[in-house]
KEDRENBA-447779 format. One record per residue (C-alpha): x, y, z; residue in three letters. Coordinates in steps of 0.05 Angstrom, whole numbers, padded with zeros to 5 digits, always signed. Layout:
REM KEDRENBA-447779
XYZAla;...
//
This chain:
REM KEDRENBA-447779
-00793+00425-00254Met;-00815+00355-00234Leu;-00774+00316-00184Arg;-00743+00250-00206Thr;-00795+00210-00168Lys;-00853+00249-00199Asp;-00824+00244-00268Phe;-00817+00168-00262Ala;-00889+00162-00239Ala;-00914+00204-00296Lys;-00875+00164-00347Arg;-00901+00099-00318Trp;-00973+00125-00323Gln;-00962+00142-00396Glu;-00935+00073-00411Glu;-00996+00041-00377Val;-01045+00083-00418Glu;-01009+00067-00483Ser;-01009-00008-00467Gly;-00934-00015-00462Gln;-00937-00034-00389Arg;-00988-00068-00344Thr;-01018-00033-00284Met;-00976-00071-00234His;-00904-00049-00238Arg;-00876-00115-00213Gly;-00919-00159-00258Ser;-00892-00188-00323Thr;-00920-00179-00392Ser;-00925-00254-00402Asn;-00999-00273-00399Pro;-00983-00341-00370Glu;-00937-00310-00319Asn;-00884-00364-00330Thr;-00825-00319-00344Glu;-00768-00342-00298Pro;-00749-00291-00245Cys;-00698-00301-00189Ile;-00739-00257-00141Arg;-00807-00288-00158Gln;-00854-00302-00099Thr;-00922-00333-00091Gly;-00954-00267-00071Phe;-00928-00233-00135Lys;-00961-00286-00178Ile;-01026-00281-00138Phe;-01025-00205-00143Tyr;-01011-00203-00218Ser;-01067-00251-00234Glu;-01118-00210-00195Leu;-01095-00144-00225Val;-01096-00174-00296Arg;-01167-00196-00282Gly;-01186-00126-00260Leu;-01155-00096-00323Glu;-01200-00140-00366Glu;-01263-00123-00327Ser;-01311-00066-00341Ala;-01299-00031-00274Ile;-01225-00020-00288Tyr;-01235+00053-00309Asn;-01272+00068-00245Glu;-01220+00040-00198Ile;-01160+00061-00239Lys;-01142+00117-00191Gly;-01152+00075-00128Glu;-01099+00022-00140Met;-01068+00034-00072Ala;-01133+00012-00038Ser;-01136-00047-00086Val;-01066-00067-00066Ala;-01085-00066+00008Gln;-01146-00108-00007Leu;-01105-00159-00046Val;-01055-00163+00011Gly;-01111-00178+00060Gln;-01138-00231+00013Met;-01070-00264+00011Trp;-01068-00267+00086Lys;-01136-00300+00089Asp;-01119-00351+00035Leu;-01118-00424+00053Asp;-01052-00459+00064His;-01063-00505+00004Asp;-01077-00446-00042Glu;-01015-00409-00017Lys;-00974-00472-00028Leu;-00997-00475-00101Arg;-00972-00404-00115Phe;-00908-00414-00076Asn;-00893-00478-00115Thr;-00901-00440-00181Arg;-00854-00386-00155Ala;-00803-00437-00134Gln;-00805-00470-00203Gln;-00792-00402-00236Gln;-00733-00388-00190Arg;-00703-00456-00205Gln;-00713-00446-00280Leu;-00678-00378-00275His;-00618-00411-00240Arg;-00614-00463-00296Glu;-00618-00411-00352Met;-00568-00362-00322Met;-00494-00379-00330Pro;-00456-00392-00265Pro;-00423-00331-00235Val;-00349-00339-00224Glu;-00327-00308-00159Lys;-00266-00267-00164Lys;-00208-00284-00119Ala;-00199-00235-00062Tyr;-00141-00189-00072Thr;-00120-00148-00011Pro;-00116-00073-00022Pro;-00049-00048-00045Val;-00013-00006+00007Phe;-00003+00062-00026Arg;+00042+00120-00008Thr;+00075+00177-00046Lys;+00137+00179-00001Cys;+00190+00167-00054Ser;+00264+00172-00037Pro;+00277+00154-00110Arg;+00247+00220-00134Met;+00293+00259-00086Val;+00355+00222-00112Val;+00334+00234-00184Lys;+00324+00308-00171Leu;+00393+00311-00139Lys;+00424+00279-00200Glu;+00389+00330-00246Asp;+00407+00391-00205Ile;+00477+00375-00181Ile;+00507+00408-00243Ser;+00478+00476-00225Gln;+00523+00504-00169Pro;+00480+00565-00154His;+00418+00523-00140Lys;+00459+00474-00098Val;+00485+00532-00056Gln;+00413+00557-00045Leu;+00392+00488-00021Ile;+00450+00485+00028Arg;+00432+00554+00055Ser;+00362+00528+00070Met;+00390+00473+00115Gly;+00372+00414+00071Phe;+00442+00395+00047Glu;+00431+00323+00069Ser;+00381+00315+00012Met;+00439+00329-00036Leu;+00482+00273-00007Asp;+00426+00221-00003Met;+00438+00158-00044Ser;+00386+00107-00019Cys;+00325+00095-00062Lys;+00294+00034-00027Thr;+00226+00037+00007Leu;+00198-00034+00016Arg;+00124-00025+00026Leu;+00112-00094+00058Thr;+00162-00078+00112Phe;+00134-00008+00121Val;+00065-00038+00134Ala;+00098-00084+00185Tyr;+00129-00024+00220Val;+00064+00016+00219Leu;+00029-00039+00258Asp;+00080-00026+00314Arg;+00075+00050+00315Phe;+00027+00084+00362Asp;+00011+00154+00334Pro;-00022+00177+00398Asp;+00038+00167+00443Thr;+00091+00168+00387Gln;+00121+00103+00412Phe;+00150+00050+00365Leu;+00151-00022+00388Gln;+00218-00050+00369Val;+00222-00122+00393Gly;+00209-00119+00468Val;+00230-00046+00474Asn;+00186+00015+00464Arg;+00224+00074+00433Val;+00196+00144+00436His;+00203+00184+00372Ile;+00218+00258+00381Thr;+00228+00317+00334Ala;+00302+00313+00349Glu;+00304+00241+00324Asp;+00271+00262+00259Val;+00319+00320+00249Gly;+00381+00279+00263Lys;+00362+00219+00221Phe;+00339+00261+00161Leu;+00392+00315+00169Gly;+00342+00373+00170Ile;+00336+00430+00221Pro;+00302+00409+00286Tyr;+00308+00472+00329Ala;+00282+00543+00324Gly;+00214+00572+00309Lys;+00152+00531+00293Ser;+00135+00524+00219Val;+00074+00567+00206Pro;+00009+00531+00194Ser;-00032+00593+00177Val;-00011+00652+00134Ile;-00046+00715+00110Ser;-00098+00711+00054Ile;-00055+00755+00010Lys;+00005+00709+00015Lys;-00038+00648+00004Met;-00070+00676-00059Asn;+00000+00694-00085Leu;+00026+00623-00074Leu;-00037+00592-00105Lys;-00027+00636-00167Ala;+00047+00618-00169Arg;+00034+00543-00163Phe;-00032+00528-00197Pro;-00006+00459-00216Asn;+00026+00423-00157Arg;+00039+00356-00192Ser;+00107+00326-00179Phe;+00125+00326-00253Ala;+00111+00400-00259Glu;+00148+00417-00195Leu;+00207+00376-00218Asn;+00208+00413-00284Arg;+00205+00481-00250Leu;+00260+00463-00201Thr;+00309+00437-00254Val;+00294+00483-00313His;+00261+00543-00280Gly;+00295+00611-00287Gln;+00256+00648-00233Glu;+00284+00687-00174Ser;+00321+00654-00116Asp;+00260+00658-00071Glu;+00215+00625-00122Val;+00266+00570-00133Phe;+00271+00556-00058Met;+00195+00554-00052Gln;+00190+00507-00111Thr;+00244+00460-00086Tyr;+00216+00460-00015Leu;+00145+00445-00041Leu;+00172+00388-00083Tyr;+00214+00359-00026Leu;+00156+00363+00024Leu;+00104+00336-00024Gly;+00142+00274-00048Cys;+00186+00256+00012Phe;+00181+00293+00078Leu;+00106+00308+00082Cys;+00071+00268+00027Pro;+00000+00244+00022Thr;-00029+00188-00021Thr;-00041+00235-00080Cys;+00004+00250-00140Asp;+00012+00323-00121Gln;+00034+00365-00063Ala;-00019+00381-00011Ser;-00046+00453-00012Pro;-00033+00455+00064Thr;+00042+00456+00048Leu;+00035+00525+00017Leu;+00034+00554+00088Asn;+00101+00521+00103Ala;+00137+00543+00039Ile;+00122+00616+00053Ser;+00185+00619+00096Ile;+00230+00581+00047Ala;+00282+00636+00045Ser;+00291+00629+00121Lys;+00280+00555+00126Ala;+00342+00542+00168Asn;+00312+00582+00225Glu;+00252+00536+00234Tyr;+00239+00469+00268Asn;+00226+00422+00209Trp;+00236+00360+00251Gly;+00174+00376+00292Ser;+00135+00394+00229Tyr;+00152+00328+00194Val;+00137+00287+00256Leu;+00068+00320+00266Lys;+00051+00307+00193Trp;+00072+00234+00200Leu;+00031+00225+00264Val;-00032+00255+00233Gln;-00027+00213+00170Gln;-00015+00148+00207Val;-00071+00162+00256Lys;-00119+00174+00197Ser;-00095+00109+00166Tyr;-00106+00069+00229Lys;-00175+00098+00240Glu;-00192+00075+00169Lys;-00204+00145+00144His;-00155+00128+00088Asn;-00152+00051+00087Pro;-00114+00047+00021Gly;-00049+00076+00047Gly;-00019+00133+00086Thr;+00025+00193+00078Gly;+00082+00219+00120Gly;+00156+00206+00116Cys;+00153+00130+00120Leu;+00226+00127+00098Phe;+00246+00157+00165Phe;+00202+00107+00202Leu;+00235+00049+00165Met;+00307+00069+00178Ile;+00291+00088+00251Phe;+00262+00019+00263Tyr;+00321-00015+00229Leu;+00371+00025+00268Tyr;+00341+00003+00335His;+00324-00068+00313Ala;+00387-00091+00277Ala;+00438-00115+00328Ser;+00512-00120+00311Gly;+00507-00092+00241Asp;+00472-00025+00246Val;+00451-00014+00318Gly;+00495+00036+00352Gly;+00532+00056+00287Asp;+00538+00132+00287Ala;+00536+00136+00211Glu;+00471+00099+00207Cys;+00439+00148+00256Ala;+00433+00194+00195Thr;+00405+00186+00126Ile;+00475+00188+00097Leu;+00497+00122+00126Gly;+00442+00081+00092Trp;+00449+00048+00024Thr;+00402+00003-00015Asp;+00444-00058+00000Glu;+00446-00044+00075Leu;+00371-00032+00079Ile;+00356-00097+00041Glu;+00403-00136+00086Lys;+00375-00106+00150Ser;+00303-00118+00130Ile;+00316-00190+00113Asp;+00351-00201+00180Arg;+00294-00168+00219Val;+00240-00207+00183Met;+00277-00273+00194Gln;+00278-00262+00269Arg;+00202-00256+00274Arg;+00171-00314+00314Pro;+00133-00364+00273Ser;+00087-00422+00289Ala;+00138-00474+00265Gln;+00197-00446+00304Ser;+00207-00451+00378Gly;+00211-00375+00385Gln;+00143-00362+00415Arg;+00163-00294+00445Phe;+00205-00237+00420Gln;+00244-00235+00485Asn;+00297-00290+00483Pro;+00297-00293+00559Met;+00224-00313+00559Leu;+00236-00364+00505Asn;+00290-00398+00546Ala;+00247-00399+00609Ala;+00188-00426+00570Phe;+00230-00482+00540Gln;+00257-00501+00609Glu;+00187-00502+00640Ile;+00160-00544+00582Thr;+00216-00595+00588Glu;+00206-00602+00663Ser;+00131-00612+00657Ile;+00141-00662+00602Tyr;+00189-00703+00645Gln;+00139-00704+00703Lys;+00082-00727+00658Phe;+00127-00781+00630Leu;+00144-00806+00700Ala;+00070-00805+00719Leu;+00052-00845+00657Asp;+00104-00898+00675Gln;+00078-00904+00746Ser;+00006-00913+00720Leu;+00029-00970+00674Gln;+00054-01010+00735Gln;-00015-01033+00757Ser;-00033-01099+00793Val;-00072-01150+00750Pro;-00146-01153+00761Val;-00171-01206+00810Ser;-00205-01267+00782Ser;-00263-01260+00831Ser;-00328-01246+00795Ser;-00364-01214+00854Arg;-00373-01139+00846Pro;-00354-01123+00917Glu;-00288-01162+00909Asp;-00272-01125+00845Val;-00287-01057+00876Gly;-00246-01075+00938Arg;-00188-01096+00895His;-00191-01032+00854Glu;-00193-00990+00918Ala;-00133-01025+00946Ser;-00092-01025+00882Ser;-00106-00951+00865Ser;-00070-00929+00928Arg;+00004-00919+00912Pro;+00054-00939+00965Glu;+00110-00891+00944Ala;+00071-00826+00945Ser;+00023-00825+01003Ser;+00012-00750+00998Ser;-00029-00756+00935Arg;-00104-00757+00950Pro;-00143-00821+00938Val;-00210-00813+00902Pro;-00267-00844+00940Thr;-00321-00835+00888Ser;-00329-00840+00813Ser;-00365-00774+00811Ser;-00337-00722+00764Pro;-00330-00676+00824His;-00289-00723+00866Gln;-00229-00677+00861Gly;-00264-00625+00904Ser;-00257-00667+00967Leu;-00193-00693+00997Arg;-00188-00762+01028Ala;-00156-00769+01097Glu;-00127-00831+01129Pro;-00170-00860+01185Ala;-00166-00922+01230Ser;-00144-00988+01200Asn;-00197-01042+01192Ser;-00199-01113+01168Glu;-00241-01137+01109Asp;-00279-01203+01103Thr;-00221-01238+01067Ala;-00174-01225+01125Gly;-00132-01175+01085Arg;-00112-01113+01122Arg;-00119-01046+01087His;-00121-00973+01106Glu;-00190-00942+01107Ala;-00205-00870+01088Tyr;-00258-00822+01113Ser;-00285-00760+01079Ile;-00283-00695+01118Pro;-00346-00654+01126Ser;-00365-00613+01065Pro;-00367-00548+01105Arg;-00296-00559+01128Arg;-00273-00576+01058Ala;-00307-00515+01029Ser;-00277-00468+01081Ser;-00208-00496+01071Ser;-00215-00487+00996Ser;-00232-00414+01005Arg;-00172-00401+01049Ser;-00127-00438+01002Gln;-00155-00399+00943Arg;-00138-00334+00977Ala;-00065-00356+00987Glu;-00057-00383+00917Phe;-00022-00338+00866Ser;-00005-00339+00793Leu;+00053-00305+00760Leu;+00078-00294+00689Ala;+00011-00307+00657Glu;-00011-00369+00693Gly;+00055-00399+00717Ser;+00049-00425+00788Pro;+00091-00388+00839Val;+00067-00404+00909His;+00020-00460+00929Asp;+00020-00476+01004Pro;-00020-00539+00991Tyr;+00010-00574+00931Pro;-00030-00637+00944Glu;-00096-00598+00939Thr;-00079-00549+00884Ser;-00141-00571+00847Asn;-00183-00545+00905Ile;-00147-00479+00908Ala;-00153-00465+00834Arg;-00228-00477+00827Thr;-00292-00448+00855Asp;-00338-00491+00899Pro;-00364-00548+00856Thr;-00439-00565+00850Pro;-00427-00623+00899Met;-00398-00574+00951Asp;-00457-00528+00943Leu;-00508-00584+00948Glu;-00476-00613+01011Leu;-00472-00544+01043Glu;-00546-00534+01030Asp;-00561-00601+01063Gln;-00519-00583+01123Asn;-00553-00515+01128Gln;-00621-00550+01125Ala;-00599-00594+01183Ala;-00579-00532+01222Leu;-00646-00499+01209Asn;-00684-00562+01232Asp;-00645-00569+01296Ser;-00667-00532+01359Pro;-00628-00472+01385Val;-00571-00495+01429Gly;-00530-00556+01413His;-00546-00620+01377His;-00505-00683+01368Ser;-00506-00722+01303Val;-00476-00791+01300Asn;-00454-00820+01234Asp;-00452-00896+01218Pro;-00377-00899+01229Ala;-00384-00878+01301Gly;-00355-00808+01294Ser;-00394-00749+01320Ser;-00396-00676+01303Ser;-00424-00620+01345Arg;-00469-00570+01310Ile;-00484-00504+01343Ile;-00531-00451+01318Gln;-00520-00380+01342Arg;-00574-00330+01357Arg;-00592-00283+01301Arg;-00569-00212+01312Arg;-00612-00152+01297Arg;-00590-00116+01233Pro;-00555-00050+01244Ile;-00579+00006+01198His;-00526+00060+01189Pro;-00548+00132+01196Ala;-00546+00178+01135Arg;-00481+00216+01127Gln;-00478+00290+01114Arg;-00445+00307+01048Gln;-00424+00373+01017Thr;-00436+00386+00942Pro;-00363+00372+00926Tyr;-00361+00309+00968Glu;-00422+00278+00937Ser;-00382+00230+00893Ala;-00387+00158+00917Pro;-00326+00129+00952Val;-00295+00077+00907Val;-00265+00019+00945Val;-00193+00010+00922Thr;-00183-00062+00902Pro;-00130-00102+00937Gln;-00068-00122+00899Leu;-00069-00188+00865Ser;-00019-00241+00889Pro;+00025-00225+00830Glu;+00024-00150+00843Asp;+00036-00161+00917Ser;+00098-00202+00900Leu;+00123-00146+00854Ile;+00110-00092+00906Tyr;+00141-00129+00966Asn;+00198-00168+00935Asn;+00216-00123+00876Trp;+00199-00051+00891Cys;+00204-00043+00967Met;+00258-00094+00985Lys;+00329-00066+00994Ile;+00385-00113+01015Ser;+00446-00075+00991Ser;+00470-00006+00970Lys;+00471-00028+00898Lys;+00398-00048+00901Gln;+00378+00019+00931Ser;+00408+00056+00872Leu;+00378+00011+00819Glu;+00331+00047+00771Met;+00261+00017+00771Leu;+00217+00068+00736Ile;+00235+00110+00675His;+00175+00137+00638Ile;+00193+00186+00581Pro;+00185+00260+00598His;+00192+00243+00673Ala;+00251+00236+00719His;+00275+00164+00729Pro;+00262+00136+00798Leu;+00308+00090+00838Thr;+00286+00038+00888Arg;+00309+00082+00946Glu;+00266+00141+00923Glu;+00205+00095+00915Ile;+00215+00066+00985Val;+00224+00135+01017Gln;+00164+00166+00982Ser;+00114+00110+00975Met;+00122+00070+01039Ser;+00073+00081+01096Ser;+00074+00154+01120Arg;+00129+00172+01070Gly;+00134+00242+01041Asn;+00124+00246+00965Val;+00185+00277+00931Ser;+00186+00324+00871Leu;+00211+00269+00825Arg;+00155+00221+00846Val;+00103+00275+00836Met;+00132+00288+00766Asp;+00124+00214+00749Thr;+00052+00215+00774Ala;+00034+00276+00731Arg;+00064+00245+00668Val;+00025+00181+00678Val;-00040+00220+00688Ile;-00029+00261+00625Met;-00012+00200+00583Leu;-00082+00172+00592Arg;-00119+00162+00526Asp;-00179+00200+00553Ser;-00135+00262+00561Asn;-00119+00268+00487Leu;-00159+00312+00438Gly;-00154+00350+00373His;-00176+00420+00354Thr;-00217+00435+00292Arg;-00152+00450+00255Glu;-00127+00380+00273Gly;-00077+00403+00325Glu;-00062+00357+00384Leu;-00079+00382+00454Tyr;-00095+00354+00522Arg;-00157+00365+00564Tyr;-00115+00370+00627Val;-00045+00398+00631His;-00006+00389+00695Ile;+00054+00434+00706Phe;+00120+00405+00727His;+00129+00408+00804Pro;+00191+00452+00794Asn;+00144+00505+00766Phe;+00113+00514+00835Gly;+00182+00516+00868Val;+00207+00571+00821Glu;+00143+00610+00829Phe;+00148+00608+00905Glu;+00219+00635+00899Arg;+00194+00691+00854Met;+00137+00706+00902Phe;+00187+00712+00960Asn;+00231+00758+00918Gly;+00288+00707+00909Glu;+00280+00692+00835Gly;+00268+00728+00769Ser;+00199+00757+00759Ser;+00201+00758+00683Ser;+00156+00715+00641Leu;+00215+00689+00601Gly;+00241+00650+00661Ser;+00179+00605+00657Phe;+00179+00593+00581Glu;+00199+00520+00586Glu;+00134+00505+00623Tyr;+00083+00534+00575Phe;+00111+00548+00505Leu;+00076+00507+00451Pro;+00142+00494+00416Ser;+00167+00459+00480Val;+00103+00423+00500Leu;+00085+00407+00427Glu;+00013+00430+00441Tyr;-00019+00496+00462Asn;-00044+00501+00534Val;-00097+00552+00514Lys;-00140+00495+00488Tyr;-00138+00456+00554Cys;-00198+00452+00601Asn;-00157+00447+00665Met;-00087+00472+00683Leu;-00064+00439+00747Met;-00005+00462+00790Ile;+00018+00416+00846Pro;+00051+00458+00901Leu;+00096+00440+00959Leu;+00094+00487+01018Cys;+00126+00471+01086Asn;+00129+00396+01067Asn;+00055+00397+01051His;+00027+00384+00982Trp;-00034+00422+00956Trp;-00060+00437+00886Cys;-00086+00496+00847Ile;-00130+00484+00785Val;-00142+00538+00733Leu;-00211+00515+00710Asn;-00217+00547+00640Leu;-00281+00510+00627Arg;-00319+00538+00687Asp;-00279+00604+00692Ser;-00253+00597+00762Arg;-00192+00579+00803Val;-00201+00517+00846Asp;-00160+00506+00909Val;-00154+00432+00928Leu;-00124+00415+00996Asp;-00128+00354+01041Ser;-00122+00399+01102Ile;-00177+00451+01095His;-00149+00499+01147Ser;-00079+00501+01115Phe;-00101+00554+01065Phe;-00125+00604+01117Asp;-00072+00589+01169Asp;-00016+00606+01120Asn;-00053+00665+01088Asn;-00045+00637+01017Leu;-00096+00684+00984Glu;-00043+00733+00958Pro;-00001+00674+00934Phe;-00059+00647+00892Val;-00076+00716+00864Arg;-00003+00726+00842Lys;-00003+00657+00810Leu;-00068+00673+00774Arg;-00037+00736+00744Asp;+00023+00696+00720Leu;-00022+00643+00687Leu;-00060+00700+00653His;+00006+00726+00623Ser;+00024+00656+00600Met;-00042+00644+00565Leu;-00040+00713+00533Thr;+00029+00696+00505Ala;-00001+00631+00477Cys;-00055+00670+00440Gly;-00113+00665+00490Ser;-00161+00723+00498Lys;-00193+00698+00563Val;-00187+00745+00623Ser;-00159+00694+00672Val;-00139+00748+00722Asn;-00213+00760+00735Glu;-00230+00688+00752Phe;-00262+00673+00820Glu;-00219+00636+00871Ile;-00259+00580+00903Lys;-00232+00538+00961His;-00267+00471+00958His;-00279+00424+01016Lys;-00242+00360+00997Met;-00231+00292+01030Pro;-00186+00304+01090Gln;-00123+00268+01110Gln;-00104+00240+01178Ala;-00064+00290+01218Leu;-00019+00235+01244Arg;+00001+00220+01172Asp;+00028+00286+01144Pro;+00063+00250+01086Gly;-00003+00229+01056Ser;-00016+00299+01028Ser;+00023+00281+00965Gly;-00020+00219+00953Ile;-00083+00260+00962Phe;-00058+00311+00911Val;-00042+00256+00861Ile;-00113+00229+00867Lys;-00142+00300+00863Phe;-00106+00311+00797Met;-00131+00244+00772Glu;-00204+00250+00794Leu;-00219+00325+00790Trp;-00264+00349+00734Asp;-00294+00411+00766Gly;-00316+00363+00821Arg;-00291+00296+00847Met;-00313+00242+00799Thr;-00302+00191+00855Ser;-00281+00204+00927Ser;-00226+00175+00970Ile;-00215+00169+01045Ser;-00156+00169+01092Lys;-00165+00095+01105Glu;-00149+00079+01033Met;-00082+00116+01030Ile;-00035+00057+01041Asn;-00073+00015+00991Ala;-00069+00073+00941Ile;+00007+00078+00952Arg;+00015+00005+00933Arg;-00031+00011+00873Gln;+00008+00071+00847Leu;+00076+00038+00853Val;+00052-00025+00816Val;+00017+00018+00763Gln;+00081+00057+00749Trp;+00126-00004+00748Val;+00080-00042+00701Arg;+00065+00019+00658His;+00073+00003+00583Pro;+00118+00064+00574Asn;+00166+00043+00630Asn;+00234+00032+00598Asn;+00257-00010+00657Met;+00208-00067+00645Ser;+00264-00115+00623Thr;+00289-00121+00695Gln;+00219-00135+00719Leu;+00212-00190+00667Thr;+00277-00222+00691Gln;+00252-00219+00763Phe;+00187-00254+00744Leu;+00224-00308+00706Val;+00270-00321+00765Asp;+00210-00328+00811Met;+00179-00379+00764Val;+00244-00419+00763Lys;+00247-00419+00839Lys;+00177-00446+00846Gln;+00183-00496+00789Leu;+00213-00556+00829Pro;+00153-00555+00876Gln;+00108-00576+00818His;
//
């Protein structure tokens, strides 16, 4: 059978032989070649005329099969054609294109209509089913036995799609955080269960069932459309198990776990296989995972037209935390039963009215920031107004027509008497702000008037002072000035060296190079002198090559110093304690980690401080929350490349190893069960365990990717001195049992134990072992991706504290915002 391309070529050849088509496919049948064409070009006209001439010649039959070579020859002829000849063909083509535009009617462009946001999450369908089935007591009793009795008491039908799209923009499916105003609220399976009134504890809902069960369910529900499932639920006379499966499939498909289609997803057949025991399973976690997957697919534009998931829950959860005074904090509204259509409409209108707009003065969602911004704006406006009034009070221009008198008068009148601290420009250059004028000796001009003369400091001195002032200058709260030790030269501190500075420095350097070695005196016209000294050049010192082991071959990354704003936060907010109340104030509270008070931060993160278990827990949560640590399996399940065990896991294992605690696997279930972690650790590449032994932190890494156990320690001899080989072997056996319980078939108990040579800590700073372990967990990927040194530890301590305080998931960020606003207000009168 001929391919499509071959068939088209054969048909075209037959049309040419029968005279229905010319030899050139793009040529027109019009002998004058004047048919208008929007894509007509000069080369096409030139080519068609030559081919038509060949068709009429006697040699056409001989060259009929060599038209490809003829086309190449015509193309070369077109390239060699004179400009005037090409212009003649191009003009004809342009005339045909213009004629085509005149003959064709204008095309009306359709107005852009944004895509309609689609979803099949319909609380109205659930309420309608309830009204149809409420008169059948036996079926109602079966629904209550499943644990979904809240669906029978539901009365709200409202789902405003415009507001749902507004909420979706503020929901992060990767971290499951919802931005409500200035607060970030973490959504858990417990929240879903409580708000919707469905079971949120127990076993995990199965995602895979046997082929036999799946075939049975597919045969039982060949048509999964909502209309058919509604008919079977209301009028079906099947067994109790079939009714519960039908009702559960309908409820999941149109409300709890919908998609954008008009029928229930076939994936839900796995979940309804346990309908008769539905009250024993965690449906809150199942609904939340479905919502996260659907929203993530929507935001990644895999399904740009809409999204699935229980958007009704997302809407009432946002309204519950956003509405103040009416709904927020109301216990009834923390469930689906407390919401009515009128309350939802009222709450949505109130939330949308509070959004900041360009016309209103509410530029930020935080009212505290709005008040501070208004105060700063008013203060700056008053100062500019006073400056404008002072500039209006200028002395009239002198009647003298001599240029030197006019310039002298301008120089004397531009110097204000009231504010002598303001610099006086001495040049009309656009870079005059880069130099600061200084008062010099008084002199007398030719007219007998006494005035104060000014002299310009040397450019090298001005440039060096600007560098030192730039180092001391700081910005806070996105550009608001906080500290400026030189308010009269703030323009110097805020800018880089100007072109005039660089040019003058080059001239000064040239003078240095021309002068002999020793000292040289240069006298300026004003009589002042400056001493220029050139030092001898030193021989360059070439450092010797350093010996490096394979696991220390990563380059040492210089830890950047804190910015002025971060230094202010670290010194004045985190590490400053003036009262007992301040020491107990909570500064860091990242979800899934213990909250940290100011006293704990000072004790653990100050110089030579010992890292506590709670601080290590905060560090591990921050490392695991990185976006690069998230992944998905082929089945779409969420997992993490690196899982770090809670520090208490190491403490409990040490007790078990010493014979003080329980040795059963069940005592460690909270640290590895997928139902607790919400992902399976068998898919991870690295399992890290921070351990505290004799006030010394060290780390064990179960490297599942490279099939070995890595021992990371900042004191290399600590492992052998304390004979920790049996300890590691026992821990390896426990991890093997954990992974086997999670479904892994890898023989972890046969992995090689490798003690790596890591960057070493200073022996006079024993508390730095915790900082080294935090960096090991952050940088280890079978090897150190970048190395650290003991000289960087104090800088790393400061960086970690500021990173945790300013973390986007920190629930204590409101206090930090208040502190920054107060600092801005304190520094405001200086400007």
